[in-house]
C-alpha positions as CSV (number, residue, x, y, z in Angstrom):
1,M,0.0,0.0,0.0
2,S,2.7,2.4,0.9
3,S,4.6,1.6,-2.3
4,S,1.5,2.5,-4.4
5,I,1.1,5.8,-2.6
6,S,4.7,6.7,-3.1
7,D,4.4,5.9,-6.8
8,E,1.4,8.1,-7.1
9,Q,3.1,10.9,-5.3
10,R,6.2,10.5,-7.4
11,E,4.1,10.7,-10.6
12,M,2.3,13.9,-9.4
13,S,5.7,15.5,-8.5
14,T,6.8,15.0,-12.1
15,T,3.7,16.4,-13.7
16,T,2.7,19.2,-11.3
17,T,5.1,22.0,-10.4
18,P,4.1,24.6,-7.8
19,L,3.7,28.1,-9.1
20,L,6.0,29.3,-6.3
21,P,8.1,26.6,-4.7
22,G,7.4,26.2,-1.1
23,N,4.0,28.0,-1.1
24,R,1.7,25.1,-0.5
25,W,-1.2,27.4,0.3
26,L,-1.6,28.2,-3.4
27,P,-4.8,26.6,-4.9
28,S,-4.2,23.6,-7.1
29,S,-5.7,25.5,-10.1
30,V,-2.6,27.7,-10.4
31,K,0.0,25.0,-10.0
32,L,1.8,24.4,-13.2
33,K,1.1,21.1,-15.0
34,T,4.2,21.6,-17.3
35,T,7.0,24.0,-17.2
36,L,6.7,27.7,-16.5
37,F,7.8,28.7,-20.0
38,S,5.2,26.3,-21.6
39,E,2.4,28.0,-19.5
40,L,3.7,31.4,-20.5
41,S,3.7,30.4,-24.2
42,G,0.1,29.1,-23.9
43,A,-0.9,32.4,-22.3
44,V,-0.5,34.2,-25.7
45,G,-2.2,31.4,-27.7
46,D,-5.5,33.3,-28.2
47,L,-4.2,36.8,-28.9
48,G,-4.7,36.2,-32.6
49,T,-8.4,36.9,-32.1
50,Y,-8.2,39.2,-29.1
51,I,-5.9,41.9,-30.4
52,P,-7.5,42.5,-33.8
53,I,-11.1,42.8,-32.4
54,V,-10.1,45.0,-29.4
55,L,-8.0,47.3,-31.7
56,A,-10.9,47.6,-34.2
57,L,-13.4,48.4,-31.5
58,S,-11.1,51.0,-30.1
59,L,-10.6,52.6,-33.5
60,V,-14.1,52.5,-34.8
61,N,-16.3,52.6,-31.7
62,N,-14.1,54.6,-29.3
63,L,-14.0,51.6,-26.9
64,N,-11.9,52.5,-23.8
65,L,-8.8,50.4,-24.1
66,T,-7.9,50.8,-20.4
67,T,-11.3,49.7,-19.3
68,T,-11.4,46.6,-21.5
69,L,-7.8,45.5,-20.5
70,V,-8.5,46.0,-16.8
71,F,-11.8,44.0,-16.8
72,T,-10.6,41.3,-19.2
73,S,-7.5,40.9,-17.0
74,L,-9.7,40.4,-13.9
75,Y,-11.8,37.9,-15.9
76,N,-8.6,36.0,-16.9
77,I,-7.4,35.8,-13.3
78,A,-10.8,34.8,-11.9
79,T,-11.4,32.1,-14.5
80,G,-7.9,30.7,-14.1
81,L,-8.5,30.3,-10.4
82,L,-12.0,28.9,-10.6
83,F,-11.7,26.5,-13.5
84,G,-8.1,25.4,-13.2
85,L,-7.9,25.3,-17.0
86,P,-6.4,27.7,-19.6
87,M,-10.0,29.0,-20.0
88,P,-9.8,31.9,-22.5
89,V,-11.6,35.3,-22.3
90,Q,-12.4,36.4,-25.8
91,P,-14.5,39.1,-27.4
92,M,-18.1,38.3,-28.4
93,K,-17.3,38.2,-32.1
94,S,-20.8,38.6,-33.5
95,I,-21.4,41.8,-31.4
96,A,-18.0,43.1,-32.4
97,A,-18.7,42.4,-36.1
98,V,-22.1,44.2,-36.0
99,A,-20.7,47.1,-33.9
100,I,-17.9,47.8,-36.4
101,S,-19.9,47.2,-39.7
102,A,-23.1,49.0,-38.7
103,S,-23.8,52.4,-40.3
104,P,-23.3,54.4,-38.2
105,P,-21.2,52.2,-35.9
106,L,-22.7,51.2,-32.6
107,T,-21.9,53.4,-29.6
108,V,-20.2,52.1,-26.5
109,A,-23.6,52.2,-24.7
110,Q,-25.2,50.1,-27.4
111,I,-22.4,47.6,-27.3
112,S,-22.7,47.4,-23.6
113,A,-26.4,46.9,-23.8
114,A,-25.9,44.0,-26.2
115,G,-23.4,42.4,-23.9
116,L,-25.8,42.7,-20.9
117,S,-28.6,41.2,-22.9
118,V,-26.5,38.1,-23.9
119,A,-25.2,37.9,-20.3
120,A,-28.8,37.8,-18.9
121,V,-29.8,34.9,-21.2
122,L,-26.7,32.9,-20.4
123,L,-27.0,33.6,-16.7
124,L,-30.7,32.5,-16.8
125,L,-29.8,29.3,-18.7
126,G,-27.0,28.5,-16.4
127,A,-28.7,29.3,-13.1
128,T,-31.8,27.3,-13.9
129,G,-29.8,24.2,-15.1
130,L,-31.2,24.4,-18.7
131,M,-27.7,24.8,-20.1
132,S,-26.7,21.6,-18.5
133,V,-29.7,19.8,-20.1
134,L,-28.7,21.2,-23.5
135,Y,-25.2,20.1,-23.0
136,R,-26.2,16.6,-22.0
137,Y,-28.6,15.9,-24.8
138,L,-27.2,17.7,-27.8
139,P,-25.9,15.2,-30.4
140,L,-22.1,15.0,-30.4
141,P,-21.8,15.2,-34.2
142,V,-23.7,18.5,-34.3
143,V,-21.4,19.9,-31.6
144,R,-18.4,18.7,-33.6
145,G,-19.8,20.4,-36.7
146,V,-19.9,23.7,-34.8
147,Q,-16.4,23.2,-33.6
148,L,-15.2,22.3,-37.1
149,S,-16.8,25.4,-38.7
150,Q,-15.3,27.7,-36.0
151,G,-11.9,26.2,-36.4
152,L,-11.9,26.4,-40.2
153,S,-13.3,30.0,-40.0
154,F,-10.3,30.9,-37.8
155,A,-7.9,29.2,-40.2
156,F,-9.4,31.0,-43.2
157,S,-9.2,34.4,-41.5
158,A,-5.6,33.6,-40.5
159,V,-4.6,32.9,-44.1
160,K,-6.1,36.3,-45.1
161,Y,-4.1,38.0,-42.3
162,I,-0.9,36.4,-43.7
163,R,-1.5,37.0,-47.4
164,Y,-3.3,40.4,-47.5
165,D,-3.0,43.8,-45.8
166,Q,-5.9,44.2,-43.3
167,D,-8.0,47.3,-42.6
168,L,-9.2,46.3,-39.1
169,A,-11.3,49.4,-38.8
170,K,-13.4,48.2,-41.8
171,S,-12.9,44.5,-41.4
172,K,-11.7,44.2,-45.0
173,S,-8.7,42.7,-46.8
174,G,-6.6,45.0,-48.9
175,P,-3.9,44.3,-51.6
176,P,-1.5,41.3,-51.3
177,R,1.1,41.7,-48.5
178,P,4.7,42.2,-49.8
179,W,6.9,39.1,-49.4
180,F,9.9,40.9,-47.9
181,A,9.0,43.5,-45.3
182,L,8.8,43.7,-41.5
183,D,5.2,42.5,-41.8
184,G,5.7,40.5,-45.0
185,V,4.7,37.0,-46.0
186,A,8.2,35.7,-45.6
187,V,8.3,36.7,-41.9
188,A,4.9,35.0,-41.3
189,L,6.0,31.9,-43.0
190,A,9.2,31.8,-41.0
191,A,7.1,32.0,-37.9
192,V,5.0,29.1,-39.1
193,L,8.1,27.0,-39.8
194,F,9.5,27.8,-36.3
195,L,6.2,26.8,-34.6
196,V,6.0,23.6,-36.7
197,L,9.6,22.6,-35.8
198,T,9.2,23.3,-32.1
199,T,5.6,22.2,-31.4
200,G,5.0,19.7,-34.3
201,A,1.4,18.7,-34.6
202,G,0.6,19.8,-31.1
203,D,1.2,16.3,-29.5
204,D,2.4,16.0,-25.9
205,P,6.1,15.3,-25.6
206,P,7.0,11.6,-25.6
207,P,7.7,10.0,-22.2
208,P,11.2,8.9,-21.3
209,P,12.1,5.6,-22.9
210,Q,11.6,2.4,-20.8
211,Q,14.5,0.3,-19.8
212,E,14.1,-2.2,-22.6
213,E,14.0,0.5,-25.2
214,E,17.3,2.1,-24.2
215,E,19.2,-0.2,-26.5
216,N,17.7,1.6,-29.5
217,E,19.9,4.6,-29.6
218,N,18.1,6.3,-32.5
219,R,14.8,6.2,-30.6
220,V,16.3,7.5,-27.5
221,R,17.9,10.5,-29.3
222,V,14.6,11.3,-31.1
223,S,12.7,11.1,-27.9
224,R,15.2,13.3,-26.1
225,R,15.2,15.9,-28.9
226,L,11.3,16.1,-29.0
227,R,11.2,16.6,-25.2
228,V,13.7,19.4,-25.4
229,L,11.8,21.1,-28.2
230,S,8.6,20.8,-26.2
231,T,10.1,23.0,-23.5
232,V,10.6,25.9,-26.0
233,P,8.0,28.6,-25.4
234,A,7.4,28.9,-29.1
235,A,4.3,31.1,-29.2
236,L,5.7,33.4,-26.6
237,I,8.9,33.8,-28.7
238,V,6.9,34.5,-31.8
239,F,4.7,37.1,-30.0
240,L,7.7,38.9,-28.5
241,F,9.4,38.9,-32.0
242,G,6.3,40.6,-33.3
243,L,6.5,43.1,-30.5
244,V,10.1,43.9,-31.4
245,L,9.0,44.5,-35.0
246,C,6.5,47.1,-33.8
247,F,9.2,49.4,-32.5
248,V,11.6,48.6,-35.4
249,S,9.0,49.5,-38.0
250,D,8.0,52.8,-36.2
251,P,10.4,54.1,-33.5
252,S,8.1,57.0,-32.9
253,I,5.9,54.7,-30.8
254,F,8.3,55.4,-27.9
255,G,7.4,59.1,-28.0
256,D,3.7,58.4,-28.2
257,L,3.5,56.3,-25.1
258,R,1.9,57.9,-22.0
259,F,2.1,56.6,-18.5
260,G,-0.9,56.0,-16.4
261,P,-4.4,54.6,-17.0
262,S,-7.3,56.5,-18.4
263,K,-10.4,57.2,-16.4
264,I,-12.9,54.3,-15.9
265,S,-16.5,55.5,-15.5
266,V,-20.0,54.0,-15.6
267,V,-21.7,54.0,-19.0
268,K,-25.1,55.6,-19.2
269,I,-27.3,53.1,-21.0
270,T,-30.8,54.2,-22.1
271,W,-33.8,52.0,-23.1
272,E,-33.1,53.0,-26.7
273,D,-29.6,51.7,-26.4
274,F,-31.0,48.4,-25.1
275,K,-33.4,48.2,-28.0
276,V,-30.7,48.8,-30.7
277,G,-28.1,46.6,-29.0
278,F,-30.5,43.7,-28.4
279,V,-32.1,43.6,-31.8
280,S,-29.0,44.3,-34.0
281,A,-26.2,42.7,-32.0
282,A,-27.4,40.5,-29.1
283,I,-29.9,38.3,-31.1
284,P,-27.2,37.0,-33.6
285,Q,-24.7,36.6,-30.7
286,I,-26.9,34.5,-28.3
287,P,-26.9,31.2,-30.3
288,L,-23.2,31.6,-31.0
289,S,-22.5,32.1,-27.3
290,I,-24.6,29.1,-26.3
291,L,-23.0,26.8,-28.9
292,N,-19.3,28.0,-29.1
293,S,-18.8,29.8,-25.8
294,V,-20.5,27.1,-23.6
295,I,-21.3,23.9,-25.3
296,A,-18.3,23.6,-27.6
297,V,-15.8,24.9,-25.0
298,C,-17.1,22.4,-22.3
299,K,-16.9,19.5,-24.8
300,L,-13.3,20.6,-25.8
301,S,-12.3,20.9,-22.2
302,G,-13.4,17.3,-21.7
303,D,-11.4,16.2,-24.7
304,L,-8.2,17.9,-23.6
305,F,-8.6,17.5,-19.9
306,P,-10.8,14.4,-19.2
307,E,-10.3,14.7,-15.5
308,R,-11.2,18.4,-15.4
309,E,-14.1,18.9,-17.8
310,A,-15.7,22.2,-17.3
311,S,-19.4,22.3,-16.2
312,A,-21.8,23.8,-18.7
313,M,-23.7,25.5,-15.9
314,H,-20.5,27.0,-14.4
315,V,-19.3,28.3,-17.8
316,S,-22.6,29.8,-18.6
317,V,-22.9,31.5,-15.3
318,S,-19.3,32.7,-15.6
319,V,-20.0,34.5,-18.9
320,G,-23.1,36.0,-17.5
321,V,-21.5,37.3,-14.3
322,M,-18.4,38.8,-15.8
323,N,-20.4,40.8,-18.4
324,F,-22.9,42.0,-15.8
325,V,-19.9,43.5,-14.1
326,G,-17.8,44.9,-16.9
327,C,-20.4,46.0,-19.4
328,W,-21.7,48.7,-17.1
329,F,-18.3,50.3,-17.3
330,G,-18.0,50.1,-21.1
331,A,-15.8,47.0,-21.2
332,M,-15.9,44.9,-24.3
333,P,-18.5,42.0,-24.1
334,C,-16.6,38.8,-23.5
335,C,-17.1,35.1,-23.4
336,H,-15.2,31.8,-23.2
337,G,-14.4,30.5,-26.7
338,A,-13.4,27.0,-27.8
339,G,-10.9,28.5,-30.3
340,G,-9.1,30.3,-27.5
341,L,-8.9,27.2,-25.4
342,A,-7.6,25.2,-28.3
343,G,-5.0,27.9,-29.0
344,Q,-3.8,28.1,-25.5
345,Y,-3.6,24.3,-25.2
346,R,-1.8,24.1,-28.5
347,F,1.1,26.2,-27.3
348,G,1.5,24.7,-23.8
349,G,-1.2,26.0,-21.5
350,R,-2.3,23.1,-19.2
351,S,-3.5,24.9,-16.0
352,G,-5.2,28.0,-14.8
353,A,-1.8,29.6,-14.2
354,S,-1.6,30.2,-18.0
355,V,-4.5,32.6,-18.1
356,V,-3.6,34.1,-14.7
357,F,-0.2,35.1,-16.1
358,L,-2.0,36.6,-19.1
359,G,-4.4,38.5,-16.8
360,I,-1.5,39.9,-14.7
361,A,0.3,41.1,-17.9
362,K,-2.9,42.8,-19.2
363,L,-3.5,44.5,-15.9
364,V,0.1,45.8,-15.6
365,L,0.0,47.1,-19.2
366,A,-3.4,48.8,-18.7
367,L,-2.2,50.5,-15.5
368,V,1.2,51.6,-16.9
369,F,0.3,52.6,-20.4
370,G,-3.4,53.1,-20.5
371,N,-5.0,53.9,-23.8
372,S,-1.6,54.7,-25.4
373,L,-1.1,50.9,-25.6
374,G,-3.3,51.1,-28.6
375,R,-0.4,52.7,-30.4
376,I,1.6,49.5,-30.0
377,L,-1.3,47.3,-30.9
378,G,-1.9,49.3,-34.1
379,E,1.7,48.6,-35.3
380,F,1.7,44.9,-34.3
381,P,2.4,42.7,-37.4
382,I,-1.0,41.3,-38.5
383,G,0.8,38.5,-40.2
384,I,2.2,37.3,-36.8
385,L,-1.3,37.4,-35.4
386,G,-2.5,35.4,-38.3
387,V,0.1,32.7,-37.6
388,L,-1.1,32.4,-34.0
389,L,-4.7,32.3,-35.1
390,L,-4.0,29.7,-37.8
391,F,-2.6,27.2,-35.2
392,A,-5.5,27.9,-32.8
393,G,-8.1,27.3,-35.6
394,I,-6.4,24.1,-36.7
395,E,-6.2,22.8,-33.1
396,L,-9.9,23.4,-32.7
397,A,-10.8,21.7,-36.0
398,M,-8.7,18.7,-35.1
399,A,-10.9,18.1,-32.0
400,T,-13.5,16.6,-34.4
401,R,-11.3,13.7,-35.4
402,D,-13.2,11.3,-33.0
403,M,-16.1,10.9,-35.4
404,N,-15.7,7.2,-36.1
405,T,-18.8,6.3,-38.2
406,K,-19.8,7.6,-41.6
407,Q,-23.1,8.8,-40.2
408,E,-21.5,10.9,-37.5
409,S,-19.0,12.4,-40.0
410,F,-21.9,13.1,-42.5
411,V,-23.8,15.1,-39.9
412,M,-20.7,16.9,-38.7
413,L,-19.6,17.9,-42.2
414,V,-23.1,19.1,-43.3
415,C,-23.4,21.2,-40.1
416,A,-20.0,22.7,-40.7
417,A,-20.6,23.4,-44.4
418,V,-23.9,25.2,-43.7
419,S,-22.3,27.2,-40.8
420,L,-19.4,28.3,-43.1
421,T,-21.4,29.2,-46.2
422,G,-24.3,30.7,-44.3
423,S,-21.9,32.6,-41.9
424,S,-24.2,31.4,-39.1
425,A,-23.4,28.8,-36.5
426,A,-27.1,28.8,-35.5
427,L,-28.2,27.9,-39.0
428,G,-25.6,25.1,-39.2
429,F,-26.7,23.9,-35.8
430,F,-30.4,23.8,-36.8
431,V,-29.6,21.9,-40.0
432,G,-27.4,19.5,-38.1
433,I,-30.1,18.7,-35.6
434,V,-32.7,18.1,-38.3
435,L,-30.4,15.9,-40.3
436,Y,-29.4,13.9,-37.1
437,L,-33.1,13.3,-36.3
438,L,-33.9,12.2,-39.8
439,L,-31.1,9.7,-39.8
440,K,-32.3,8.4,-36.4
441,L,-35.8,8.1,-37.8
442,R,-34.6,5.7,-40.4
443,E,-33.5,3.4,-37.7
444,L,-36.7,3.3,-35.7
445,E,-38.6,0.0,-35.4
446,C,-42.0,0.8,-36.9
447,G,-43.3,-2.4,-38.3
448,G,-46.9,-1.2,-38.5
449,F,-46.1,1.4,-41.2
450,P,-47.0,0.5,-44.8
451,F,-44.7,0.0,-47.7
452,G,-42.2,-1.8,-45.5
453,F,-41.0,1.4,-43.8
454,C,-39.4,-0.2,-40.9
455,S,-36.0,-1.3,-39.7
456,S,-34.3,-4.4,-41.1
457,K,-34.2,-5.8,-37.6
458,T,-38.0,-5.6,-37.3
459,T,-38.5,-7.1,-40.8
460,N,-36.2,-10.0,-40.2
461,S,-37.8,-10.9,-36.9
462,S,-41.3,-10.7,-38.4
463,L,-40.3,-13.0,-41.2
464,Q,-38.7,-15.5,-38.8
465,E,-41.9,-15.6,-36.6
466,H,-44.1,-16.1,-39.7
467,H,-41.8,-18.9,-41.0
468,A,-42.0,-20.7,-37.6
469,T,-45.8,-20.5,-37.6
470,L,-45.9,-22.1,-41.1
471,I,-43.7,-24.9,-40.0
472,A,-45.8,-25.5,-36.9
């Protein structure tokens, strides 16, 4: 008995490293599951979606950058402590898209009203347990279809970021990006090659070879090399490289930086703001938040962390609560996205410490530089962001590889195709549900129907009974 306990303790000691050695009072959610550098690398895994949307909202809709950074940093720290996962905090993409593209663009009050409306729905569904019921009974192939469509959508956007100049204020692609420039295609492709060489396909590093395998020197050398490469904080290096390119491309950024945060104040929201925000932005966001921000992210957490699967009720309530706090101050409406979780896992995030580090970094930057931080974000190479987004999207799409039957794959692919071509996850979800039910209807035992509309199982049993009667 004692030997088994010691083996278990020895195994935990090799897989879990305290955030601060010797501080046993720290919660388990912020104890590193890998190395410190891997968690730091995972922390920047979802910035490919975060930075472009935040920057566009600040440029077009006058979103207060300090307010958004402060509140999203608090969200990151809270979710890291509560869930013990690299649970991302991402912008509500449908609200952001409507806010930027509307004519005239939505005001901060209308954006906040839309975020509060979505938060109320998710909080109601989570608190009443209805979200858990949805999560339990939704067909897996349909959920996989939503994940596949979101992952491919991220990947398509990433390729556009790499190949073409981007006007983030208008959400449009411009002329082809030059090959050789500080934000050129060659730089982005070099970042892709670096990430592939260091992180491979995103697999966990191989375990040390067993005693009987040590005779195979080639296998030992390959295993050792892969374990060394897995310790490289690849995404963090790529992000810091992009940050250096910001100042190299425009040194005047140094002179434009101002120290100290901007003022945070309560936003005055009228009933007219609620009307506009709910109808134009909240209604298209609600199904996306239910499917991708709760259902898909919980399912993905179970795939990546089987022993720590997030509860649909807790995730839904989390999104509701954090927006009920931040939106009154004009913070960007946020949610937990499956793409962000996939990206942070892809680059090494394995515990809540990953997003806690990200939250601390956001908070420090917001308090030190305030809204002038937008000057840095405006010069950040979009191609580098595209590279991070590409790997996050592919990781999310690869979560669908567990569809083992042709029927499951058929439902998943139709759901994904409709979601992508119709630009609506809700439409793809509805089509996927109908298709799934139709396929199940074909398998029902309904021998009383005319024209032989019944399952083969029922038909065969009826024929056997009839044959036995004739023999008797």
